[in-house]
C-alpha positions as CSV (number, residue, x, y, z in Angstrom):
1,X,0.0,0.0,0.0
2,X,1.4,3.4,-0.9
3,X,2.4,5.7,1.9
4,X,-0.1,8.6,2.5
5,X,1.4,12.1,1.5
6,X,2.9,13.8,4.7
7,X,3.6,10.6,6.7
8,X,7.0,9.3,7.6
9,X,7.8,5.7,6.9
10,X,9.2,4.0,9.9
11,X,11.3,1.4,8.3
12,X,12.6,0.4,4.8
13,X,10.1,-2.2,3.5
14,X,11.4,-5.8,3.6
15,X,12.6,-7.4,0.3
16,X,10.7,-10.4,-0.8
17,X,12.5,-13.6,0.2
18,X,11.9,-15.4,-3.1
19,X,13.9,-14.9,-6.3
20,X,17.5,-15.0,-7.2
21,X,20.0,-13.4,-5.0
22,X,20.7,-10.6,-7.4
23,X,21.5,-8.0,-4.9
24,X,23.5,-9.5,-2.0
25,X,25.1,-6.1,-1.2
26,X,21.8,-4.4,-0.4
27,X,20.8,-7.3,1.8
28,X,24.0,-6.9,3.7
29,X,23.3,-3.3,4.3
30,X,19.8,-3.8,5.6
31,X,19.9,-3.7,9.4
32,X,18.5,-6.4,11.5
33,X,15.1,-6.0,13.0
34,X,15.2,-4.0,16.3
35,X,18.9,-3.4,16.2
36,X,20.2,0.4,16.3
37,X,22.8,0.1,13.7
38,X,24.3,3.1,11.6
39,X,23.0,6.4,12.4
40,X,21.0,6.9,9.2
41,X,19.3,3.5,9.6
42,X,17.8,4.1,13.1
43,X,14.1,3.6,13.0
44,X,11.2,4.6,15.3
45,X,10.6,0.9,16.0
46,X,14.2,0.4,17.1
47,X,14.0,3.4,19.4
48,X,10.7,2.0,20.9
49,X,12.4,-1.3,21.4
50,X,15.3,0.2,23.2
51,X,13.2,2.5,25.3
52,X,10.8,-0.1,26.2
53,X,7.9,2.2,24.9
54,X,5.5,1.7,22.3
55,X,5.9,3.1,18.7
56,X,3.1,5.4,19.3
57,X,4.7,7.0,22.2
58,X,8.0,7.5,20.4
59,X,6.0,9.1,17.6
60,X,4.3,11.5,20.0
61,X,7.8,12.6,21.2
62,X,9.0,13.1,17.7
63,X,6.1,15.1,16.8
64,X,6.3,17.3,19.9
65,X,2.9,16.1,21.3
66,X,2.3,17.6,24.8
67,X,0.5,14.5,26.2
68,X,3.8,12.6,27.1
69,X,5.3,12.5,30.6
70,X,8.6,14.5,30.9
71,X,10.3,11.3,32.2
72,X,9.3,9.4,29.1
73,X,10.2,12.3,26.8
74,X,13.7,12.6,28.3
75,X,14.4,8.9,28.0
76,X,13.3,8.9,24.2
77,X,15.4,12.0,23.7
78,X,18.5,10.6,25.3
79,X,18.2,7.5,22.9
80,X,17.8,9.9,19.9
81,X,20.7,11.9,20.8
82,X,22.9,8.7,21.5
83,X,21.8,7.1,18.3
84,X,21.8,10.0,16.0
85,X,18.2,9.5,14.7
86,X,17.4,11.4,11.7
87,X,13.6,11.5,10.6
88,X,13.5,10.7,6.9
89,X,11.1,12.5,4.8
90,X,10.0,15.0,7.5
91,X,10.8,18.2,5.4
92,X,9.4,18.6,1.9
93,X,12.0,19.2,-1.0
94,X,10.7,22.7,-1.3
95,X,11.8,24.2,2.1
96,X,10.2,27.4,3.0
97,X,12.1,30.7,2.2
98,X,12.2,31.5,5.9
99,X,14.9,31.2,8.8
100,X,14.1,32.0,12.4
101,X,16.1,33.9,14.8
102,X,15.2,33.1,18.5
103,X,16.5,35.4,21.2
104,X,15.8,35.8,25.1
105,X,15.0,39.5,25.1
106,X,14.9,42.1,22.5
107,X,15.4,45.2,24.7
108,X,19.0,45.6,24.0
109,X,20.7,47.4,21.0
110,X,23.1,44.4,21.0
111,X,20.3,42.2,19.9
112,X,19.1,44.7,17.4
113,X,22.6,44.8,15.7
114,X,22.7,40.9,15.4
115,X,19.2,40.8,14.0
116,X,19.9,43.6,11.6
117,X,22.9,41.6,10.3
118,X,20.9,38.4,10.1
119,X,18.1,40.1,8.0
120,X,20.6,41.7,5.6
121,X,22.2,38.4,5.0
122,X,19.0,36.4,4.6
123,X,17.7,39.0,2.2
124,X,20.6,38.6,-0.1
125,X,19.7,35.0,-0.5
126,X,16.0,35.8,-1.0
127,X,15.0,34.7,2.4
128,X,12.6,36.0,5.2
129,X,13.6,36.2,8.9
130,X,11.1,35.5,11.6
131,X,11.7,36.7,15.1
132,X,10.7,34.9,18.3
133,X,11.4,36.1,21.9
134,X,11.7,33.5,24.7
135,X,10.3,36.1,27.1
136,X,6.8,35.9,25.4
137,X,5.7,32.9,27.3
138,X,6.4,29.2,27.8
139,X,9.7,28.5,26.2
140,X,8.7,25.1,24.5
141,X,5.2,26.3,23.3
142,X,6.4,29.8,22.0
143,X,9.2,28.8,19.8
144,X,9.9,25.2,19.6
145,X,6.5,23.8,18.7
146,X,5.4,26.7,16.7
147,X,8.6,27.0,14.6
148,X,8.9,23.3,13.7
149,X,5.3,22.9,12.9
150,X,5.0,25.8,10.4
151,X,8.4,24.9,8.7
152,X,11.8,26.7,8.5
153,X,15.1,26.4,6.8
154,X,16.8,26.5,10.3
155,X,17.1,28.4,13.5
156,X,19.6,31.0,14.8
157,X,19.8,31.5,18.6
158,X,21.2,34.5,20.2
159,X,22.9,34.2,23.6
160,X,21.1,31.1,24.3
161,X,21.8,27.5,25.5
162,X,19.9,24.5,24.1
163,X,19.0,21.5,26.3
164,X,19.8,18.1,25.1
165,X,16.1,17.6,24.8
166,X,15.8,20.5,22.5
167,X,18.9,19.5,20.4
168,X,17.4,16.1,20.0
169,X,14.2,17.3,18.6
170,X,15.9,19.7,16.4
171,X,18.2,16.8,15.1
172,X,15.3,14.3,14.7
173,X,13.5,17.0,12.4
174,X,16.6,17.7,10.3
175,X,16.5,21.3,11.4
176,X,19.9,22.9,11.4
177,X,20.6,25.6,14.0
178,X,23.6,27.9,14.9
179,X,24.1,29.8,18.2
180,X,25.5,33.3,18.2
181,X,27.5,34.1,21.3
182,X,26.5,30.8,23.1
183,X,25.5,31.1,26.8
184,X,27.8,28.2,27.8
185,X,30.5,26.1,26.2
186,X,28.9,24.7,23.2
187,X,29.4,20.9,22.4
188,X,31.5,19.8,19.4
189,X,28.3,19.0,17.5
190,X,26.8,22.5,18.0
191,X,27.7,25.2,15.4
192,X,28.4,28.5,16.9
193,X,29.6,31.9,16.0
194,X,31.1,34.4,18.7
195,X,33.8,37.0,19.1
196,X,37.1,37.0,20.9
197,X,35.8,38.1,24.3
198,X,39.0,37.2,26.2
199,X,41.3,39.1,23.8
200,X,38.8,42.0,24.0
201,X,38.9,42.0,27.8
202,X,42.8,41.9,27.7
203,X,43.0,44.8,25.2
204,X,40.6,47.1,27.1
205,X,42.5,46.6,30.4
206,X,46.0,47.0,28.6
207,X,44.8,50.3,27.3
208,X,44.0,51.7,30.6
209,X,47.3,50.2,32.1
210,X,49.3,51.8,29.3
211,X,47.5,55.2,30.0
212,X,49.0,55.0,33.5
213,X,46.0,53.6,35.4
214,X,46.8,51.2,38.3
215,X,43.4,51.1,40.1
216,X,41.2,49.8,37.4
217,X,37.8,48.4,38.2
218,X,35.8,45.8,36.2
219,X,32.0,45.5,36.0
220,X,31.1,42.2,34.5
221,X,27.8,40.8,33.0
222,X,25.9,37.8,34.4
223,X,28.4,35.3,35.6
224,X,26.6,32.4,33.9
225,X,27.3,33.8,30.5
226,X,30.4,32.6,28.7
227,X,31.2,36.0,27.2
228,X,31.2,37.6,30.7
229,X,33.6,35.0,32.1
230,X,36.0,35.4,29.0
231,X,36.0,39.2,29.5
232,X,36.8,38.8,33.2
233,X,39.7,36.3,32.4
234,X,41.1,38.9,29.9
235,X,40.9,41.6,32.4
236,X,42.8,39.5,35.1
237,X,45.3,38.4,32.5
238,X,46.2,42.1,31.7
239,X,46.6,42.9,35.3
240,X,48.7,39.9,36.1
241,X,50.9,40.3,33.1
242,X,51.6,44.1,34.2
243,X,52.4,42.9,37.6
244,X,49.3,44.5,39.2
245,X,47.1,42.9,41.7
246,X,43.5,41.8,40.9
247,X,41.7,43.5,43.9
248,X,38.4,41.8,44.7
249,X,36.8,45.1,45.8
250,X,37.2,46.4,42.2
251,X,35.4,43.5,40.8
252,X,31.6,44.1,40.4
253,X,29.0,41.9,38.9
254,X,26.6,43.9,36.5
255,X,23.9,42.8,34.1
256,X,25.1,44.3,30.7
257,X,22.4,46.9,31.2
258,X,22.7,50.8,32.0
259,X,21.2,50.2,35.5
260,X,23.8,47.6,36.3
261,X,26.6,49.9,35.3
262,X,25.2,53.0,37.2
263,X,24.6,50.9,40.3
264,X,28.0,49.3,40.4
265,X,29.8,52.5,39.6
266,X,28.1,54.3,42.4
267,X,29.4,51.6,44.9
268,X,32.9,51.7,43.4
269,X,33.1,55.4,43.7
270,X,32.1,55.3,47.4
271,X,35.3,53.1,48.2
272,X,38.0,54.7,50.4
273,X,40.3,54.4,47.3
274,X,38.0,54.6,44.3
275,X,39.2,53.5,41.0
276,X,40.6,56.0,38.4
277,X,39.5,53.7,35.6
278,X,36.5,51.5,35.0
279,X,36.2,48.7,32.3
280,X,32.5,48.4,32.2
281,X,32.1,45.1,30.1
282,X,29.5,46.4,27.8
283,X,28.6,49.8,26.2
284,X,25.3,49.9,28.1
285,X,27.0,49.5,31.5
286,X,29.5,52.0,30.3
287,X,26.7,54.6,29.8
288,X,25.5,53.9,33.3
289,X,29.1,54.4,34.6
290,X,29.4,57.7,32.8
291,X,26.1,58.9,34.4
292,X,27.1,57.9,37.8
293,X,30.4,59.7,37.5
294,X,28.6,62.7,36.5
295,X,26.3,62.5,39.5
296,X,29.2,62.2,41.8
297,X,30.9,65.4,40.3
298,X,33.6,63.7,38.4
299,X,34.6,64.6,34.9
300,X,35.1,61.8,32.3
301,X,38.0,61.2,31.3
302,X,39.8,63.7,33.4
303,X,39.0,62.2,36.7
304,X,37.7,58.8,35.6
305,X,38.5,56.8,32.4
306,X,35.6,54.5,31.1
307,X,36.0,51.7,28.4
308,X,32.9,49.7,27.2
309,X,32.5,46.7,25.0
310,X,30.5,46.1,21.9
311,X,30.8,49.3,19.9
312,X,27.2,49.8,19.5
313,X,26.1,52.7,17.2
314,X,25.1,54.8,20.3
315,X,28.7,54.6,21.9
316,X,30.0,57.2,19.4
317,X,27.2,59.6,20.5
318,X,27.8,59.2,24.2
319,X,29.2,62.2,26.1
320,X,32.1,61.9,25.8
321,X,32.3,59.4,22.9
322,X,33.0,56.1,24.4
323,X,36.3,54.1,24.1
324,X,35.2,50.6,23.6
325,X,36.1,47.1,22.3
326,X,34.3,46.5,18.9
327,X,32.9,43.0,18.3
328,X,31.7,42.6,14.8
329,X,28.0,41.9,15.5
330,X,26.5,42.2,12.0
331,X,29.4,40.2,10.6
332,X,28.8,37.5,13.3
333,X,25.1,37.3,12.3
334,X,25.9,37.1,8.5
335,X,28.4,34.3,9.1
336,X,25.7,32.4,11.2
337,X,23.2,32.6,8.3
338,X,25.8,31.3,5.9
339,X,26.7,28.4,8.1
340,X,23.0,27.7,8.9
341,X,22.2,27.6,5.0
342,X,25.2,25.2,4.3
343,X,23.6,22.7,6.7
344,X,20.1,23.3,5.5
345,X,21.2,22.7,1.9
346,X,22.5,19.2,3.0
347,X,26.1,20.0,3.2
348,X,28.7,20.0,6.0
349,X,29.2,23.6,7.4
350,X,32.5,25.2,6.4
351,X,32.9,26.1,10.0
352,X,31.6,24.5,13.1
353,X,32.9,27.0,15.8
354,X,34.0,30.4,14.9
355,X,35.3,33.4,16.9
356,X,35.7,36.7,15.0
357,X,38.1,39.2,16.0
358,X,37.5,42.1,18.4
359,X,39.3,45.6,18.1
360,X,40.1,48.3,20.5
361,X,38.3,51.6,19.3
362,X,39.8,54.6,21.1
363,X,37.6,57.7,21.6
364,X,37.3,60.4,24.2
365,X,36.3,58.6,27.4
366,X,39.8,57.4,28.3
367,X,42.8,59.5,29.3
368,X,45.8,59.3,31.7
369,X,45.0,59.5,35.4
370,X,44.4,63.0,37.0
371,X,47.6,63.3,39.0
């Protein structure tokens, strides 16, 4: 009986036993029933046998049905990941002219620059970009089920970390994905694009040291983010190389937003020996630092030097224009689109993990310390 359109065959049909043995090679390639052999031969029935579940339950997991217990879903996804299951025939030959960009929040110029770069790169290839914010509601319902049900060429995630469950479902649907600035260390199988955050933190701190500053504070971003930790490590390395101590009272945890920079700078300036320079860790935090300095009656850069990170368009319009570390946000997004489409077209991506170079951009917010 013919397979109805839109359904996914579970196994390769058995060949008739009768007849001359004209194709022994094909027979040798056919996996034994119930055995998980090569990755591209794993079947729903074999997954069901290994998990001890029914084919119907496994199919529900693969189709993202909500009526499956979380423990059951996790068990199936673990086997899918281990065995490299790929769902044959899931996507039509005419993939939709659409890619998805998923982000945690869209209230930062950082995210706007990345989205702008992704849209420009997609439009050059005749594609449309759909935007999804995880802050809109339930994570799974908002982006995963919706995106996979309507069809897409692939998914780009900004500053996010996929769970093993999500990775398994994307792999099973043959949906490629690329993470920009991954929140945590990506696995070797995850394609990612980032910037040289450690080198940027090193360059920012060295610039202040070269100007003659010795009490240099650092305001980091959220500690769970890989980029925050890398910038902090670069700051530490610059101080240690210069023979300067890393003073814990000069290390402050921010949130990459203006409010975090303002709050932490206010605390730093209240120290008995306040810093003469602050590496703010992001441009938005640097704006908060400049405002806190203004309220404290300090002139930037004469009495306090400030360095940011990102080189957002607004940084050159700050008062004074901001010295910062440029990370090539639009270029990062364009490269992520290219890698995504290489995978979507059935090829192996030319890059699996890329870090684009950062650069020091010197403007007017830094100067030698006021002696």
